[in-house]
C-alpha positions as CSV (number, residue, x, y, z in Angstrom):
1,X,53.7,83.5,95.9
2,X,54.1,81.4,92.3
3,X,53.1,77.9,93.1
4,X,56.3,75.7,92.6
5,X,56.5,73.2,89.9
6,X,55.4,69.5,90.0
7,X,58.8,68.0,91.4
8,X,59.0,70.9,94.3
9,X,55.3,70.6,94.9
10,X,55.9,66.7,95.9
11,X,58.9,67.8,98.1
12,X,56.7,70.1,99.5
13,X,53.5,67.9,100.4
14,X,56.3,65.4,101.6
15,X,57.6,67.4,104.7
16,X,54.4,68.9,105.1
17,X,52.9,65.4,105.9
18,X,56.0,63.8,108.2
19,X,57.6,67.0,109.7
20,X,56.3,69.3,112.7
21,X,54.7,72.3,111.7
22,X,57.0,75.0,113.8
23,X,58.4,76.1,110.9
24,X,56.6,78.1,107.7
25,X,59.4,77.9,104.8
26,X,58.8,79.3,102.1
27,X,57.8,77.0,99.0
28,X,61.3,76.8,97.4
29,X,63.2,73.5,97.4
30,X,66.9,73.5,97.9
31,X,69.1,71.0,96.5
32,X,72.4,72.6,96.3
33,X,74.8,75.3,96.6
34,X,77.8,77.1,96.6
35,X,79.3,80.4,97.8
36,X,76.5,83.2,97.6
37,X,74.4,81.1,95.2
38,X,71.3,78.4,96.1
39,X,70.0,76.2,93.3
40,X,66.5,74.5,93.7
41,X,65.2,71.0,92.9
42,X,64.0,72.5,89.1
43,X,67.4,73.7,88.6
44,X,66.4,77.8,89.5
45,X,69.6,80.1,90.9
46,X,69.0,82.2,94.1
47,X,71.3,84.6,95.6
48,X,71.4,84.3,99.4
49,X,70.8,87.2,101.4
50,X,70.1,84.6,104.2
51,X,73.2,82.8,105.2
52,X,70.8,80.7,107.8
53,X,70.9,82.8,110.2
54,X,74.6,83.2,109.5
55,X,75.6,79.8,110.0
56,X,76.8,80.1,106.4
57,X,78.9,83.1,106.9
58,X,82.1,81.5,104.8
59,X,79.5,80.3,101.5
60,X,78.1,77.3,100.7
61,X,80.1,74.3,100.8
62,X,83.4,76.4,101.3
63,X,86.4,74.0,99.6
64,X,88.3,74.2,103.0
65,X,85.6,73.4,105.0
66,X,84.4,70.7,103.0
67,X,88.1,69.0,102.5
68,X,88.8,69.6,106.7
69,X,85.2,68.1,107.3
70,X,85.6,64.5,105.3
71,X,89.4,64.3,105.8
72,X,88.8,64.7,109.9
73,X,85.6,62.6,109.1
74,X,87.2,59.7,107.3
75,X,90.1,59.5,110.3
76,X,87.6,60.0,113.3
77,X,84.3,61.7,113.8
78,X,83.2,61.2,117.8
79,X,84.9,59.7,120.7
80,X,83.2,61.3,123.5
81,X,84.7,63.8,125.6
82,X,85.9,60.5,128.3
83,X,89.4,61.1,125.7
84,X,91.5,63.6,124.4
85,X,91.6,64.4,120.8
86,X,94.0,66.1,118.5
87,X,91.5,68.6,117.2
88,X,90.0,70.0,120.3
89,X,92.9,71.6,121.8
90,X,94.1,73.7,118.9
91,X,90.1,74.7,118.0
92,X,89.6,76.0,121.2
93,X,93.1,77.7,121.5
94,X,92.9,79.5,118.5
95,X,88.6,80.8,119.6
96,X,90.3,81.9,123.4
97,X,93.1,83.8,121.8
98,X,90.8,85.3,119.4
99,X,88.1,86.3,121.8
100,X,90.6,87.6,124.3
101,X,89.2,85.0,126.6
102,X,90.8,82.7,128.7
103,X,88.7,78.8,128.4
104,X,86.1,77.3,126.2
105,X,83.4,74.9,127.0
106,X,82.5,73.5,123.7
107,X,78.2,72.0,122.6
108,X,76.6,72.0,119.5
109,X,73.7,74.2,118.9
110,X,73.7,77.4,120.4
111,X,71.0,77.4,122.8
112,X,73.0,74.2,124.9
113,X,76.1,77.3,125.0
114,X,73.3,79.2,126.2
115,X,72.0,77.2,129.0
116,X,75.9,76.5,129.5
117,X,76.3,80.5,130.3
118,X,73.4,80.5,132.5
119,X,74.6,77.2,134.4
120,X,78.1,79.5,134.6
121,X,76.6,82.5,135.7
122,X,74.5,81.2,138.5
123,X,77.2,79.0,140.2
124,X,79.8,82.2,140.0
125,X,77.0,83.9,141.7
126,X,77.0,81.4,144.7
127,X,80.4,80.3,144.7
128,X,82.3,83.9,144.1
129,X,80.2,86.6,144.5
130,X,78.8,84.6,147.5
131,X,74.4,85.2,146.6
132,X,72.3,83.2,148.9
133,X,71.4,80.0,147.7
134,X,68.6,79.6,145.4
135,X,68.2,82.9,145.3
136,X,70.8,84.5,141.7
137,X,69.1,86.4,139.7
138,X,70.5,87.3,135.6
139,X,69.4,90.1,133.8
140,X,68.2,89.9,130.3
141,X,66.7,92.4,127.6
142,X,63.2,92.9,126.4
143,X,63.0,91.5,122.4
144,X,65.9,89.0,123.4
145,X,66.2,86.0,121.8
146,X,68.7,83.6,122.6
147,X,67.0,80.4,121.7
148,X,64.3,78.0,122.1
149,X,65.1,75.7,125.0
150,X,62.2,75.6,127.7
151,X,64.7,77.6,130.3
152,X,65.6,80.4,127.5
153,X,62.0,80.6,126.0
154,X,60.6,81.0,130.0
155,X,62.6,84.5,129.9
156,X,62.0,86.2,126.0
157,X,59.0,88.5,126.4
158,X,57.6,87.1,123.0
159,X,54.1,85.4,123.8
160,X,54.3,83.5,121.1
161,X,57.5,81.4,122.0
162,X,56.1,81.3,125.0
163,X,52.7,80.2,125.2
164,X,51.6,77.0,126.7
165,X,55.3,76.0,127.3
166,X,55.1,76.9,131.3
167,X,55.9,76.5,133.7
168,X,59.1,77.9,133.5
169,X,62.4,78.1,135.3
170,X,62.4,81.9,137.5
171,X,65.3,83.9,138.2
172,X,65.5,86.5,135.1
173,X,65.0,89.9,135.4
174,X,64.2,92.6,132.3
175,X,65.3,95.6,131.1
176,X,64.7,98.0,128.4
177,X,67.3,97.4,125.3
178,X,69.6,100.0,124.7
179,X,68.1,101.8,128.2
180,X,71.3,101.9,130.6
181,X,69.1,103.2,133.4
182,X,66.7,101.0,132.7
183,X,69.2,98.5,133.2
184,X,71.2,99.9,136.5
185,X,67.0,99.7,137.4
186,X,67.3,96.0,136.8
187,X,70.0,95.2,138.5
188,X,69.9,94.4,142.7
189,X,72.1,92.2,144.9
190,X,71.3,89.6,144.0
191,X,72.0,89.9,140.1
192,X,75.5,87.5,139.1
193,X,75.3,88.7,135.4
194,X,74.0,90.5,132.5
195,X,72.9,88.3,129.4
196,X,72.4,90.0,126.2
197,X,72.9,90.7,122.5
198,X,75.2,92.9,120.9
199,X,72.5,94.0,118.8
200,X,68.8,92.3,118.5
201,X,68.7,90.0,115.9
202,X,65.5,88.3,115.5
203,X,64.0,91.3,117.0
204,X,64.7,93.4,113.8
205,X,68.3,93.7,113.5
206,X,68.4,96.8,116.5
207,X,71.5,98.4,117.2
208,X,71.6,99.9,120.5
209,X,72.9,103.3,121.0
210,X,76.7,104.3,120.6
211,X,78.3,103.7,124.3
212,X,75.5,101.7,125.5
213,X,77.8,98.5,125.6
214,X,80.6,100.6,127.4
215,X,78.1,101.8,129.3
216,X,76.9,98.6,130.2
217,X,80.7,97.1,131.2
218,X,81.3,100.1,133.5
219,X,77.7,99.1,135.5
220,X,78.6,95.3,135.5
221,X,82.2,96.2,137.2
222,X,80.4,98.8,139.5
223,X,78.1,96.2,140.7
224,X,80.4,93.1,140.7
225,X,78.3,91.3,138.1
226,X,79.1,89.5,134.6
227,X,78.4,90.2,131.1
228,X,77.9,87.8,129.3
229,X,77.0,88.3,125.3
230,X,75.7,86.5,123.1
231,X,76.9,86.5,119.6
232,X,75.9,83.3,117.9
233,X,74.4,85.8,115.3
234,X,76.9,88.9,114.9
235,X,80.1,86.9,116.4
236,X,82.2,85.6,114.0
237,X,82.9,89.0,111.4
238,X,79.2,89.3,110.8
239,X,79.1,93.1,112.0
240,X,82.6,94.1,110.3
241,X,84.3,93.3,113.4
242,X,85.4,89.5,114.4
243,X,82.9,90.3,117.5
244,X,80.4,93.0,117.9
245,X,81.7,94.0,121.4
246,X,85.2,95.2,119.4
247,X,82.9,98.1,117.8
248,X,83.1,99.4,121.2
249,X,86.3,98.6,122.9
250,X,85.0,96.4,125.2
251,X,86.0,92.8,126.9
252,X,83.1,90.5,128.5
253,X,83.5,87.9,130.8
254,X,82.0,85.5,129.0
255,X,81.3,84.9,125.1
256,X,78.9,82.7,123.5
257,X,79.5,81.6,120.0
258,X,77.7,79.5,117.5
259,X,76.2,79.1,113.3
260,X,79.3,80.2,112.0
261,X,81.4,78.3,113.5
262,X,80.5,75.0,112.3
263,X,81.2,76.6,108.7
264,X,78.0,76.1,107.5
265,X,78.2,72.1,107.7
266,X,77.2,71.2,111.0
267,X,76.2,72.7,114.5
268,X,79.5,73.6,116.5
269,X,78.6,76.2,119.7
270,X,81.2,77.0,122.5
271,X,80.6,79.4,125.4
272,X,84.2,81.2,126.0
273,X,84.9,83.4,129.6
274,X,87.4,83.8,131.8
275,X,89.4,81.3,134.2
276,X,87.2,83.6,136.6
277,X,84.6,82.1,135.0
278,X,85.1,79.0,133.9
279,X,86.7,77.5,137.5
280,X,82.9,76.9,138.8
281,X,82.8,73.7,136.4
282,X,84.2,70.4,137.8
283,X,84.8,66.9,136.5
284,X,81.0,65.9,136.1
285,X,79.5,69.2,136.6
286,X,78.6,70.0,133.0
287,X,78.7,67.9,129.7
288,X,77.7,66.8,126.5
289,X,78.4,63.6,124.6
290,X,78.7,65.1,120.9
291,X,80.3,68.6,122.3
292,X,83.7,69.2,121.3
293,X,83.9,65.8,118.7
294,X,86.7,65.7,116.7
295,X,84.5,66.3,113.6
296,X,83.3,69.4,114.9
297,X,86.7,70.5,116.2
298,X,88.6,69.9,112.6
299,X,86.0,71.6,110.9
300,X,85.7,75.0,113.8
301,X,89.9,75.5,113.6
302,X,89.0,75.7,109.7
303,X,86.4,77.6,109.7
304,X,88.4,80.3,112.5
305,X,91.1,79.8,110.3
306,X,89.0,81.0,106.3
307,X,87.5,83.7,108.0
308,X,91.4,85.5,108.8
309,X,93.2,84.4,106.1
310,X,90.6,85.0,103.5
311,X,90.1,88.4,105.0
312,X,86.2,87.6,106.1
313,X,85.7,90.4,108.8
314,X,87.5,93.3,106.1
315,X,84.9,92.1,103.6
316,X,82.0,92.0,105.7
317,X,83.2,96.0,107.0
318,X,83.7,97.4,103.7
319,X,80.9,95.7,101.5
320,X,78.8,96.4,104.6
321,X,79.2,100.0,104.8
322,X,78.2,99.9,100.8
323,X,75.0,97.3,101.8
324,X,73.7,99.9,104.8
325,X,75.0,102.7,101.7
326,X,72.9,101.3,98.9
327,X,69.7,100.4,101.9
328,X,68.9,103.9,103.0
329,X,69.4,105.5,98.9
330,X,66.1,103.7,98.1
331,X,63.7,106.7,98.4
332,X,60.8,104.3,99.1
333,X,57.9,105.6,101.6
334,X,57.5,101.7,102.6
335,X,60.6,102.1,104.5
336,X,60.4,102.9,107.5
337,X,64.3,102.5,109.2
338,X,67.2,101.1,108.0
339,X,69.9,99.9,110.6
340,X,72.8,97.2,111.3
341,X,76.4,96.7,111.1
342,X,79.1,95.2,108.4
343,X,77.0,92.3,106.5
344,X,74.0,92.2,108.8
345,X,71.0,94.9,108.2
346,X,67.4,95.1,109.3
347,X,65.0,97.5,106.8
348,X,61.5,98.1,108.4
349,X,58.4,98.4,106.0
350,X,54.9,100.3,106.9
351,X,53.0,97.1,107.6
352,X,50.3,99.6,106.3
353,X,51.7,100.1,103.3
354,X,53.1,96.1,102.8
355,X,53.6,92.9,104.9
356,X,57.2,91.9,104.7
357,X,56.3,88.4,103.9
358,X,54.9,89.6,100.8
359,X,57.9,91.4,100.2
360,X,60.2,88.6,100.9
361,X,57.9,86.2,98.4
362,X,58.0,87.9,95.9
363,X,62.0,88.5,95.9
364,X,62.2,84.2,95.6
365,X,60.2,84.9,93.1
366,X,62.8,86.9,91.4
367,X,65.9,85.1,92.5
368,X,66.9,86.4,95.8
369,X,66.0,84.5,99.3
370,X,65.5,86.6,102.5
371,X,63.3,85.9,105.7
372,X,61.2,88.8,107.9
373,X,61.2,89.1,111.2
374,X,58.5,90.1,113.5
375,X,56.1,90.7,110.8
376,X,57.7,94.4,109.7
377,X,61.4,93.7,109.3
378,X,63.4,92.2,106.3
379,X,66.9,91.0,107.3
380,X,69.5,90.8,105.1
381,X,72.7,88.5,106.0
382,X,74.6,87.3,102.7
383,X,77.6,85.2,103.2
384,X,80.5,87.3,104.2
385,X,82.3,85.5,100.9
386,X,79.8,87.0,98.5
387,X,81.0,89.4,95.7
388,X,80.3,93.0,95.3
389,X,78.6,92.2,91.9
390,X,76.5,90.0,93.3
391,X,75.6,92.2,96.5
392,X,74.6,95.1,93.9
393,X,71.9,92.6,91.7
394,X,70.6,91.5,95.2
395,X,70.1,95.3,96.1
396,X,68.6,96.3,92.4
397,X,66.5,93.1,92.9
398,X,65.3,94.7,96.4
399,X,64.6,98.5,95.1
400,X,63.0,97.2,92.1
401,X,60.7,94.4,94.2
402,X,59.4,97.9,97.1
403,X,58.6,99.4,93.9
404,X,56.4,96.9,92.6
405,X,54.3,97.5,96.5
406,X,54.3,101.3,95.9
407,X,50.6,102.8,95.9
408,X,51.6,105.6,93.6
409,X,54.3,106.1,90.8
410,X,57.5,104.8,91.4
411,X,59.8,107.9,93.2
412,X,63.5,107.9,91.6
413,X,66.3,106.3,93.8
414,X,68.7,108.9,95.2
415,X,72.0,109.1,93.3
416,X,74.8,106.6,93.9
417,X,77.0,109.3,93.5
418,X,76.1,111.1,96.5
419,X,78.1,110.5,99.5
420,X,77.1,107.7,102.3
421,X,76.8,110.3,105.0
422,X,74.3,112.6,102.8
423,X,71.2,110.4,102.5
424,X,69.0,110.9,105.1
425,X,68.7,108.9,108.1
426,X,65.7,107.9,109.2
427,X,64.7,106.7,112.8
428,X,67.7,104.8,114.1
429,X,71.3,105.7,113.4
430,X,73.3,103.4,110.9
431,X,76.9,102.3,111.6
432,X,78.0,102.9,108.1
433,X,80.2,106.6,107.5
434,X,81.1,108.1,111.1
435,X,80.2,111.6,110.7
436,X,82.4,115.4,111.9
437,X,80.1,116.9,114.2
438,X,81.2,120.5,115.3
439,X,81.6,119.7,118.6
440,X,84.9,117.1,117.9
441,X,88.1,117.9,118.7
442,X,89.9,119.2,116.1
443,X,92.6,116.9,113.7
444,X,95.8,116.4,116.3
445,X,98.8,115.8,114.3
446,X,102.8,115.0,114.9
447,X,105.4,116.5,112.9
448,X,109.6,116.4,113.3
449,X,111.2,119.9,112.6
450,X,113.7,119.5,109.2
451,X,116.8,121.0,111.2
452,X,118.9,118.2,110.1
453,X,116.9,117.0,107.2
454,X,119.3,115.6,104.1
455,X,119.2,112.9,101.2
456,X,122.6,111.4,102.6
457,X,122.3,108.0,101.5
458,X,120.1,105.4,98.9
459,X,117.6,103.4,100.5
460,X,114.8,104.3,97.8
461,X,115.0,105.5,94.1
462,X,114.0,108.8,94.9
463,X,116.9,109.3,96.9
464,X,120.5,110.6,95.1
465,X,123.1,111.7,97.7
466,X,125.2,113.2,95.0
467,X,122.6,115.6,93.3
468,X,121.4,116.5,97.0
469,X,125.4,117.4,97.8
470,X,125.4,119.5,94.3
471,X,122.7,122.1,96.0
472,X,122.7,121.3,100.0
473,X,122.4,124.8,100.9
474,X,119.5,125.0,98.8
475,X,117.2,122.3,99.0
476,X,117.9,122.8,102.8
477,X,116.4,126.2,102.7
478,X,113.9,124.6,100.9
479,X,113.0,121.8,102.8
480,X,112.4,124.4,106.1
481,X,110.3,126.4,103.8
482,X,107.9,123.9,102.3
483,X,107.7,122.0,105.9
484,X,106.5,125.9,107.4
485,X,104.3,126.1,105.0
486,X,102.8,122.6,105.0
487,X,102.3,123.0,109.4
488,X,101.1,126.9,108.9
489,X,98.2,125.0,106.4
490,X,97.5,122.5,109.1
491,X,96.9,125.2,111.4
492,X,94.9,127.3,109.1
493,X,92.7,124.3,108.6
494,X,92.0,124.1,112.6
495,X,94.7,121.3,113.3
496,X,96.7,121.3,116.6
497,X,99.9,120.3,115.4
498,X,102.9,118.8,118.3
499,X,106.6,118.8,117.1
500,X,109.0,116.5,117.7
501,X,112.8,117.8,118.3
502,X,115.1,116.8,115.5
503,X,118.2,114.3,116.3
504,X,121.3,115.1,114.1
505,X,122.6,112.2,112.0
506,X,118.7,111.3,112.0
507,X,117.8,112.8,108.5
508,X,114.3,110.8,107.8
509,X,112.7,111.4,111.8
510,X,111.4,114.3,109.6
511,X,108.6,111.5,107.9
512,X,106.9,111.2,111.5
513,X,104.4,108.9,109.3
514,X,106.8,106.3,109.8
515,X,107.5,106.5,113.4
516,X,104.2,104.8,114.3
517,X,100.6,104.3,113.8
518,X,98.5,105.7,116.4
519,X,94.5,104.8,116.8
520,X,91.9,104.7,119.9
521,X,95.2,106.6,121.2
522,X,97.3,103.4,121.2
523,X,100.7,104.2,119.4
524,X,102.4,100.6,117.8
525,X,105.7,101.9,117.2
526,X,107.7,101.1,114.0
527,X,110.4,98.2,113.5
528,X,112.7,99.4,110.6
529,X,113.9,97.2,107.7
530,X,116.9,99.9,106.7
531,X,119.7,100.0,109.1
532,X,120.0,103.9,108.4
533,X,116.5,104.4,110.1
534,X,116.8,102.8,113.3
535,X,118.5,105.0,114.9
536,X,115.1,106.7,115.1
537,X,113.2,103.8,116.7
538,X,115.1,104.7,120.9
539,X,114.1,108.5,119.6
540,X,110.4,107.8,118.3
541,X,110.0,105.5,121.7
542,X,110.9,108.5,124.1
543,X,109.0,111.0,122.4
544,X,105.7,108.6,122.6
545,X,106.2,108.1,126.3
546,X,106.0,111.5,126.9
547,X,103.1,112.2,124.9
548,X,101.6,109.4,127.3
549,X,102.8,111.0,130.4
550,X,100.8,114.2,129.7
551,X,98.0,112.5,128.3
552,X,98.1,112.8,124.6
553,X,97.5,108.9,124.4
554,X,97.2,106.1,126.6
555,X,99.1,103.3,125.5
556,X,102.5,102.2,123.7
557,X,102.7,98.8,121.8
558,X,105.9,97.1,120.1
559,X,106.2,95.5,116.5
560,X,106.2,91.8,117.0
561,X,109.9,90.4,116.9
562,X,110.6,89.1,113.5
563,X,109.0,91.7,111.8
564,X,109.7,94.6,110.3
565,X,106.4,97.7,109.8
566,X,107.4,101.1,109.3
567,X,104.0,103.2,110.9
568,X,101.2,104.9,109.4
569,X,102.8,104.9,106.0
570,X,101.9,101.1,105.7
571,X,99.0,101.2,107.8
572,X,96.0,103.7,107.0
573,X,92.9,103.6,108.9
574,X,89.4,104.1,106.5
575,X,86.7,105.1,108.5
576,X,84.3,104.7,105.5
577,X,84.5,101.3,105.5
578,X,85.7,100.2,109.1
579,X,88.6,98.5,107.9
580,X,92.7,98.9,108.0
581,X,94.6,99.1,104.9
582,X,97.8,97.7,105.4
583,X,100.9,97.7,102.3
584,X,103.9,95.3,102.4
585,X,106.4,93.9,100.1
586,X,108.7,97.1,100.2
587,X,109.1,98.4,103.8
588,X,106.5,96.2,105.9
589,X,106.0,92.1,106.9
590,X,103.0,90.4,105.1
591,X,102.0,89.5,109.0
592,X,102.2,93.0,110.4
593,X,97.8,92.6,108.8
594,X,98.1,90.1,111.8
595,X,99.7,91.7,114.4
596,X,97.7,95.6,113.7
597,X,94.5,93.2,113.7
598,X,95.2,91.8,117.4
599,X,97.0,95.3,118.7
600,X,93.9,96.7,117.6
601,X,90.6,94.8,117.4
602,X,90.1,96.0,113.6
603,X,89.5,94.3,109.9
604,X,92.7,94.1,107.9
605,X,93.3,94.2,104.4
606,X,96.9,93.4,102.8
607,X,98.1,95.3,99.7
608,X,101.4,94.0,98.1
609,X,103.3,97.0,96.5
610,X,105.3,95.9,93.5
611,X,107.0,99.2,92.4
612,X,110.3,100.0,94.1
613,X,109.1,103.9,94.1
614,X,106.5,103.3,95.9
615,X,107.4,101.4,98.9
616,X,105.2,102.6,101.2
617,X,101.1,101.8,100.7
618,X,100.6,106.1,101.5
619,X,102.7,107.1,98.4
620,X,100.0,105.0,96.3
621,X,96.3,105.2,98.4
622,X,94.9,107.6,100.3
623,X,91.3,107.3,101.7
624,X,89.3,110.6,101.5
625,X,86.8,111.7,104.2
626,X,83.8,110.9,102.4
627,X,84.9,107.4,101.4
628,X,86.8,108.5,98.0
629,X,90.2,106.6,97.4
630,X,93.0,108.3,95.5
631,X,94.9,105.0,94.0
632,X,97.7,104.9,91.6
633,X,97.0,101.6,90.2
634,X,100.9,100.3,88.5
635,X,102.2,100.3,92.3
636,X,100.2,97.4,93.1
637,X,99.9,93.2,92.3
638,X,97.1,92.7,90.4
639,X,95.5,90.7,93.2
640,X,95.7,93.6,96.0
641,X,94.2,95.7,93.2
642,X,91.2,93.5,92.4
643,X,90.8,94.1,96.2
644,X,91.0,97.7,96.0
645,X,88.2,97.4,93.4
646,X,85.9,94.8,95.3
647,X,85.8,96.1,98.8
648,X,85.5,100.0,97.7
649,X,84.0,100.1,94.2
650,X,85.4,101.5,91.0
651,X,82.9,104.7,91.2
652,X,84.7,105.6,94.8
653,X,88.2,105.4,93.2
654,X,89.9,108.3,92.3
655,X,92.6,106.9,89.7
656,X,95.5,109.1,89.9
657,X,98.0,109.3,86.8
658,X,101.5,109.0,86.1
659,X,102.0,112.8,86.2
660,X,100.5,113.5,89.7
661,X,102.1,109.9,91.3
662,X,105.8,110.4,89.8
663,X,105.4,114.0,91.5
664,X,103.9,111.7,95.1
665,X,100.8,113.8,94.9
666,X,98.7,110.3,96.3
667,X,101.1,111.4,99.6
668,X,98.4,113.7,101.1
669,X,96.4,114.8,103.8
670,X,92.6,115.1,104.1
671,X,91.2,116.5,106.7
672,X,87.5,116.8,106.6
673,X,87.1,118.1,102.9
674,X,89.9,119.9,102.9
675,X,93.0,117.6,101.1
676,X,96.5,118.9,101.5
677,X,99.0,117.8,99.0
678,X,102.5,118.7,97.5
679,X,101.0,118.4,93.7
680,X,98.2,118.4,91.8
681,X,97.7,118.8,88.0
682,X,94.0,120.3,86.6
683,X,92.7,116.8,86.2
684,X,93.5,115.6,89.5
685,X,91.8,119.2,91.5
686,X,89.3,118.8,89.2
687,X,88.5,115.3,90.4
688,X,88.6,116.2,94.1
689,X,86.9,119.7,93.4
690,X,83.7,117.2,91.6
691,X,83.7,115.1,94.6
692,X,83.2,118.5,96.9
693,X,86.8,118.7,98.2
694,X,89.5,121.5,98.7
695,X,92.8,121.1,97.0
696,X,96.0,123.5,99.0
697,X,98.9,123.0,97.0
698,X,102.2,123.1,99.1
699,X,105.7,122.4,97.5
700,X,107.6,119.7,99.2
701,X,110.1,119.2,96.1
702,X,112.9,118.9,98.5
703,X,111.2,116.3,100.5
704,X,109.8,114.4,97.5
705,X,114.0,113.7,96.6
706,X,113.8,111.5,99.4
707,X,110.3,109.9,98.3
708,X,108.1,111.9,100.6
709,X,105.6,114.4,101.0
710,X,102.4,115.8,103.3
711,X,101.1,112.4,104.9
712,X,104.9,111.4,105.2
713,X,105.3,114.3,107.1
714,X,103.0,113.9,109.1
715,X,101.6,111.5,111.9
716,X,98.1,111.9,112.8
717,X,97.7,111.1,116.8
718,X,93.4,111.5,116.9
719,X,91.9,108.6,114.7
720,X,89.3,106.8,116.3
721,X,88.7,103.4,114.9
722,X,85.1,103.3,117.1
723,X,82.0,106.1,116.9
724,X,81.8,108.3,120.2
725,X,83.8,109.3,122.3
726,X,87.8,110.0,123.0
727,X,89.2,107.0,124.6
728,X,89.3,103.7,124.2
729,X,88.4,102.6,127.3
730,X,84.7,102.3,129.5
731,X,83.6,105.7,130.5
732,X,85.3,107.4,133.4
733,X,82.3,110.1,133.8
734,X,79.9,109.5,137.1
735,X,76.4,108.5,136.2
736,X,77.0,108.0,132.4
737,X,76.2,111.3,132.1
738,X,78.1,111.0,128.1
739,X,76.5,108.0,127.3
740,X,72.9,109.9,128.4
741,X,74.1,113.1,126.3
742,X,75.1,111.2,123.2
743,X,72.4,109.1,123.4
């Protein structure tokens, strides 16, 4: 790496002279930071692809966090836990609610909370499980990294972390990460807990096989063992969910959080667990002078609010899919593997071709800061606030830098218009674009027969009862014919269709997309804004109860009181980016984004609809299976349109013109590579065909008169937000047969 300038060199020499040599930092002397950018002592700017190991997930010097810190510091900063404070309760209340757990024990650095979890697990083993005194053991994974205290490095399998620091505390057993049989063999009658990272960070961003965490949860339940997850790096939005365990729909007994919890300003960590675990502590059994101090609690609470209110989890999911797709598209003989989730990725390099350290040093020279791990892996963990433009710039620099180390003439980069799912995967599966395999079940749809459909009232600009009544018989016949053709088209494409009985006096029941949202076999029932449709709610509830009784869905949830929500019409799952797009401003409440995020444990992106003709999100926004999005721009507020372009990318947008939009062409259903819609101009047909889709046009003119088309008439019952398996609950098969087959 190039020698630093004189001022920087003096700063480096001073630090080397007075600081212990326990780090080997890059020769960069940083002095300022804003957002995703850092500036060194000589004024050179760098793009931060590291985020201080996820501690700066909010970006550097986030103004809300700086304000929270300074205002609280001017009031009171440290009081010790000998007294109560007015900031700790609200902080821990919000944190426990987000984690789905009961109580939290605050500390400072992450290793403190790992030690807290170890103490809690052992006490639980003795006092609750009944393990003989001093015989409890905790099972940990090989390749783990949980901190640097003597207890923690004692169960590390990295020789450099352990060398000459013994003797170490006993009571730890090891298994191979990602191997459920190895874990089962490691657990014995004295095991009180399994302590693992859901994704191993320092080991090289190692993602376990799909279903592994669900299998671990099931095994822990069977053996009466606590499951404690270390989410110090992976938690708080880093992987595209609030917590990495949410990707598999499990709930741990305890979770360890840190780094981003301090907003990049000060160390804050917590051990969060169930009442059953936390009851092992009594006054005097554990403590920390600085843990949970008023300053830390104020910053921690604001850090959680910023993540939620600025949609950082959704940004991580959407931009993370883009990050992984672009990394996988780099055609380089130096790249052995690409793996990760959300805005957290690792690129493993061939050590015979180049060392990761050399690449990292060259990246720093070119203005991109990252860090290697274990000599061969370069980590990517930019702030969750990073812009798409900055992310692409940094990835361009990375691709160009790899070419500099290529032994042969540089190969071409893959065409970035390729579908993300087409690029060849290397050894490890990357969770950016779910694929449909021949073994997956066919699409499961719900429709309602149009026996009583008519336009008898006006609740949107499309509806004109007088025009309908003038040709009522013909329009009713056209409706029945179009509906039957739509159903037949779905069945011809391999879908299974359940038909809901229609009800006289409820003409809009035919628009089943508004009845509910169904994800992961959980139905969130609609609550209608318009009085004319509220009569549908009871019939919809009864139908979903019947679906649950026969095993088609698992759970029914009510929309919270005080909110309105018109089902899948205003909530569209995007499997490519791992986000749930929600519409508000016309028929559904803005606050539904939070209710949906809590119900399904997925990130949400709220889009404001401003044109009364496009009153549901499904009328102007359609996500296709390859990640493209059909969109009618005038339907959205400017800020929401910018958000779509930022998270989707302009290259993935299919912008629909007025003629198609005014015929409700965007209100379409995508089944694999087939798109079923009620209208398609030559331009729209061409745009779909160019991207590999087959349009199927079904005339639905009668339904258009009520503002509906194919999507409105259809509710999907089979959409999954998590890879692997039909159900959102742990495995029911014996001996983990399903998991082994998938792995």
